[in-house]
C-alpha positions, 0 to 999 in steps of 0.5 A, a space after each residue: 318342771 311344768 308336770 311337777 307343777 301340775 302334780 303338786 297342784 292335783 295333790 293340793 286340790 285332793 287335800 283340800 277336798 278331803 274325802 267326804 266334803 260333808 262338814 257339819 255347822 253348828 251355829 247354835 252350839 247346841 249339838 242337836 242339829 236343830 235350831 236351839 238358838 237362845 230366844 231374847 226378850 224383844 225389850 232388851 233392844 230399844 236402842 239397838 246397842 245391847 251386847 248379847 252372849 250366846 249360851 253356847 259356842 258356834 261349832 264347826 265339825 270337819 270331814 275333810 282332813 288337810 294334812 301337815 303344812 296346809 293352810 286355809 282361811 275360815 270366814 264367819 259372817 253375821 246376818 245383822 249386828 256386829 261383834 259386841 267384843 273385838 275378836 281375837 286369834 284365840 276366839 276361834 279355837 281348834 278342838 283336835 280328836 287325836 293328834 291334830 295340831 293347828 294354829 289360828 290367826 285373825 286376819 281381817 275383820 273382827 272389830 266392833 264395827 264389823 259383822 265378819 271375821 277371817 281367820 288362817 289356819 295352819 296345819 302342823 299335824 294332819 286334821 282328823 274327820 270329826 276335829 272342830 273349831 269353835 268361835 266364841 263371840 258376842 254380838 251387838 248392834 242387835 236392832 234386828 232383835 227389837 222385832 218378835 219376828 227378828 233374828 241374827 244368823 251366822 254362816 261359815 265357809 272354810 276355803 284356800 286359794 284352790 277353793 272349798 276345803 269343806 263343806 260351807 255352813 249355811 246361815 242359821 240362827 244364833 239368836 231370836 227374838 220374842 215379846 216377853 212382856 205383853 199387855 192386853 184389854 179386855 172387857 169380859 165380865 163387864 155388864 150393866 148400863 145407865 139406868 134411864 129409869 133413875 134419871 140417869 143417875 144409877 146403873 142397871 141391876 147387871 151392873 156390880 151394884 146400882 152405884 158400881 159398874 166394871 169397866 173391864 180389865 187389863 193383864 200384864 203377862 210374863 210369857 216366860 220365853 225370853 231371856 236377858 242378854 247372857 242367854 240364859 237367864 229368864 227375863 221377867 219384869 222387875 227381876 235382874 236386868 228387867 228392873 221396873 221404875 214404875 207403871 202409870 195406868 190412865 183411865 180416860 172417861 166421864 168420872 164427874 159422877 165419881 168425884 164425890 164418892 168417898 166410900 172409906 170416908 177418908 177425903 184424901 183417897 179417890 174411891 171413884 175409880 180403883 183397880 182390883 184383882 192384879 193389885 188393890 188400889 184407889 186412883 192416885 188422881 182423879 179428875 172428872 175425865 181421867 183416873 190414874 194409877 201410879 204402880 211400883 216395880 213390885 206391884 207390876 211383878 206382883 200383878 203379872 198374869 193376873 187381870 187387873 180390874 177397873 171398877 167405877 163408883 159413882 154418887 148416884 146423884 150426879 147425871 150419868 152420860 154415855 162414853 167409852 173409857 179408854 185405858 193406858 198402860 205405861 211400865 217403865 224399865 229402869 234401863 233406859 236402853 230397854 223398850 218400855 211396855 205400852 198399851 192403849 185400848 178401849 174398855 167397856 162403853 157405858 150406854 143407856 137402857 133406852 134411846 135418847 133425843 135432844 130438842 136444842 131450841 124452845 123459845 121462852 115460856 110465856 114469850 111472844 111465840 107459842 111453843 110445843 114439843 112431840 115426843 114418839 115411840 118409834 120401837 116396838 115396846 112400851 116404855 116411859 119418857 123422862 125429861 131433862 130441861 136446861 136453861 141457858 146457863 146450864 142449870 138442868 132438872 130431870 123429871 118423868 114426863 107427865 104424859 107418862 108411858 107411851 105405847 109402842 109406835 105412839 106419840 104424845 099430844 102437843 105439849 106446850 113449853 110451858 107445861 114442860 117448865 111447869 113440870 120442870 118447877 115442880 121437880 125443882 122449884 129453884 130451876 128458872 128459865 131466866 128469861 132465856 130460852 131452853 133445851 131439853 133431853 128426852 130418854 125413853 125406855 125403848 130403843 128409838 125415840 124421836 122428838 119435834 119441837 115446834 114454834 107457831 107464828 103470833 097470827 097462827 099462820 105458819 110454824 116452824 119444826 126444830 
């Protein structure tokens, strides 16, 4: 009896092992032996609940030939995610090349909360080398695909109570992910500066015009590599599953000089900041610090792959300050489960074509103390100086300094506060110090300007420098 038991065990082991032990696992089902797994758009997986349907079944091809009356277990495991719909016995199909007959029964796992499933296969007529097992399935809990580097793998093991029946199928990709829609900003093509020779009210000739400047652009790109949850349909903004409710573009900056622009003589439009290239649009709303554009899904779809140029138009009379604008683009997918597109980036920095220095304290003209200012050109080039005087109420007047052009490394004489005030009133007779103090801004048509404000005591014995 003991010898018969050993003989039976030996025969079973030989049957299980098969002649080659080299079955083939094709996790992605492409039949090519390479990674042909579907590449899904990361946008689909914002909350990790999207269920995906790989385009092909996962297929195992036998090398072993389990005989009639044998049974074995098939264990399938996902590296992440769970089954999108509950598996059944029919989910694992046996495909014979010839006369093989086998039945399949799901014995454990396979629920929508599981990442594993175990099937028992009972063989009625011997399996032949080349027969297959094919798993039809979906996958849920797909948060791993929310990253462009994410993937989901599946492995398979076939065994009986004596060990492996055929070669195990190592974990291989059944799904990968990619950022399908991306947004990027650029300042390519931007040029021009704030021209200090105009009192900083216009741009230099390198800009689009003296009253218009290119602040840069942003581009919404469809990378044409990701698919929808069915594993085959291309994911394209505002098409199919990827419907877009709206997109909002916000440009932050100093747009005080743009508020009065009315190029089309229609006061209800905001011509001061505009988009062009991808779509032609005036700002939907415009304030001194922000321009917003509300775009439709159709406009987003039309804009794909084309640079959206941001143009700032100015009135040519309001004084411009240096600033670096920023752009925020937010694309809202209609499906709340999807990850919306977003970008925040800096655009072209608007600088002056010269250096600026402030003198924040000059005592009242004609007051008790004598006040002076001395301005120096510490650069290696010659250029004129433009002065702006402010009173305590914030009123301002801009004028070319009477001392004219400063040579490289030269300085002005001590200019009295009374003289500066007289030059300011000559430029604008309505400007008044109103009995208060003054402050000044000096802009040079050169790279390094310095200014000193000096006050002398009533007995001329001491002075203070600010």
